[in-house]
C-alpha positions in Angstrom: 110.4 178.6 143.9 108.7 175.2 143.9 105.2 174.3 144.7 104.7 171.5 147.1 101.5 169.5 146.9 99.8 169.1 150.2 98.7 165.7 151.1 95.9 165.0 153.6 95.7 161.7 155.4 92.8 159.5 154.2 90.0 159.2 156.7 87.1 156.9 156.7 84.3 158.6 154.8 80.9 159.2 156.1 78.6 161.8 154.5 79.4 164.4 157.1 83.2 163.8 156.8 83.1 164.0 153.0 81.3 167.3 153.2 83.8 168.7 155.7 86.8 167.5 153.6 85.4 169.3 150.6 85.4 172.5 152.6 89.2 172.2 153.1 89.9 172.5 149.4 90.8 176.2 148.5 89.2 177.9 145.5 91.1 177.0 142.3 92.1 173.5 143.6 90.5 170.1 143.7 91.0 166.9 145.6 92.1 163.7 143.9 92.7 160.3 145.3 95.8 158.5 144.1 97.2 155.0 144.3 96.2 151.8 145.9 95.7 153.4 149.3 93.7 156.3 147.8 95.9 159.0 149.3 94.3 162.4 148.9 96.1 165.2 147.1 94.9 168.8 146.6 96.0 170.1 143.1 95.5 173.2 141.1 92.6 173.0 138.6 95.0 174.2 135.9 96.4 170.7 135.8 93.2 169.6 134.1 94.2 171.3 130.9 97.6 169.5 130.7 97.9 166.5 128.3 99.8 164.3 130.8 97.1 164.9 133.4 94.3 164.4 130.9 95.8 161.0 130.1 95.4 160.1 133.8 91.8 161.3 133.8 91.0 159.2 130.7 92.4 156.1 132.4 90.3 156.8 135.5 87.2 157.4 133.3 87.7 154.0 131.6 88.0 152.3 135.0 85.4 154.1 137.1 83.2 156.1 134.7 81.7 159.1 136.4 80.1 157.4 139.4 82.7 156.5 142.0 81.9 155.7 145.7 84.7 158.1 147.0 82.8 161.0 145.5 86.0 162.5 144.0 88.4 161.9 141.2 90.4 158.7 141.6 93.7 158.4 139.7 94.8 154.9 139.0 98.6 155.4 138.9 101.0 154.9 141.9 101.7 157.8 144.2 105.3 158.0 142.9 104.2 158.3 139.2 101.6 160.9 140.2 104.1 163.0 142.2 106.5 162.7 139.2 103.9 164.0 136.8 102.8 166.8 139.1 106.4 167.8 139.8 106.9 168.1 136.0 103.7 170.2 135.7 105.0 172.5 138.5 108.1 173.1 136.5 106.3 174.4 133.5 
């Protein structure tokens, strides 16, 4: 049985919209923004312990630090690479 990552269309962010979007993330998951168009994905927090995902986070930290205007984690890779990595993590 596979796990499909839900994607949510990116909206323009105002303070109230950002707060309502955070409420849509179920417990045990977090939202990340991926690629040039900053597409939003909701992923399990268990991914944070995986070496391949930690590599993506290290790259994001080097680029953005811990203060980013989107208010969430931004991953630098393309959506295709991100989906490939998360598909591999789903198979473990």
